[in-house]
Every structure is written in structure tokens, then in C-alpha cells.
N, C-alpha and C positions, 0 to 999 in steps of 0.2 A: 420908105414907109416905116412909121414908128408903131410899135406894138405896146399896148398898155402893160406896165410892170405887174399890176395885180392879175391880169389875165395870164401872163407868163407864169406867175407864181402858182396859179390854180392849175395850169397845165403840168406843173412839176409836183403836184400832189398837195399843195397848200390850200387852205381855206380861210375864210374870214373868222377871226377869233375876237369875240367881245368879252371883255373882262370888267367886272365890277369889284372894286376893292373897298371894303368898309374898314375904316381905320379910326383909331382914337386920336383926337387932336392933341398935339404936344402941349399946348398951353391950357387946355381944358380936358383933362383925362377922362371925364365922365361923358364927353360929347363924341358921338360917332359922326364921321363925315364920309361921303361917298365919292369915289373917283372912278370914272368909266374910261376905259382905254380900248381902242380897236386897232387891230393890225392883221396882217396875213401871217399864218403860222401852220405848222404841220402836226397833225394828231398822230399818235397819242402822246408823244413826248413833249410837244410844245416848247421847242428850244428858245423862241423869242420871248415867250412868257417867262421861262426860267431866267433868262438874262435880265428881264425887267424886274422880276422879284429880287434877284441878287442885287441889282442896283438899288432898289428900294431899301433893302435891309442894310446896305453899306452907307448910303448917302442921305436918307430921309429920316428925320427924327420923329417918326410917327409909327406906333405899333399897329400892325395889321390885326383886325378882329376876324374878318372872314373874306373869302374870295369866291365869287361865282363866275363861271365861264359858260359861254355858248359858242359852239363851233359849227360852221356850215362848210362841209368839205366836198360837195358835189359841184360838178360843172354841168349846166344844162339850162333849158329855158325856164323862165320864171313861171310860177304856178298861177294859173288863171282860174278863178271861181266865178261862175255866173251868179248874179244877184237878182232875185225877183223882188223888186220894190225900188222905191225912190224915196230918199230922205231929204227934206229941205230944211234949211236953217234960215230963220228970218233975221 
């Protein structure tokens, strides 16, 4: 029986980390571009994110403007919300 790697990571305290990096394009310094990256990581130190950003600073010729992160670290059933209504698209 094989077990999903992401599930094992969650059982070891990791959660889904979504990172959005806004950076200046190297060839057009006044243009911002967005890069979204998702991985499993452990809060609050985020070692995978730190490795990724170290790699970016060393290897990528683009200056980071800002970084936004979202992290979900709980293991459990998905949230269910009942909806009163029906929406149809023609």
C-alpha cells in the first residue's frame, strides 16, 4: 500500500504553503510580474520557502518587490457550507 507524500507531510506537521512573488522584470525594470508557487512547508520557519528564496536571490536575475504567503496547517475534513439557492449560467 502506498501513502500519499503530501498526507505524510501533513501528519509530520507540514501544511500547504502558497507563495506569490511580485518581481521586477530584468529587461523592463518598471514592469512587475507575478509568480505563484505552492509546496508543503512547516510553519512558522518555512524552511522550503527559505531555500526557494535563497535560490532566487542566487540564480535569478530579477529583483523581488514583495512576497505574499498563505499557509494551511490543519489536517481534517473539508469545510462544508450549505447553500440556499441555485445559480444557473446560460
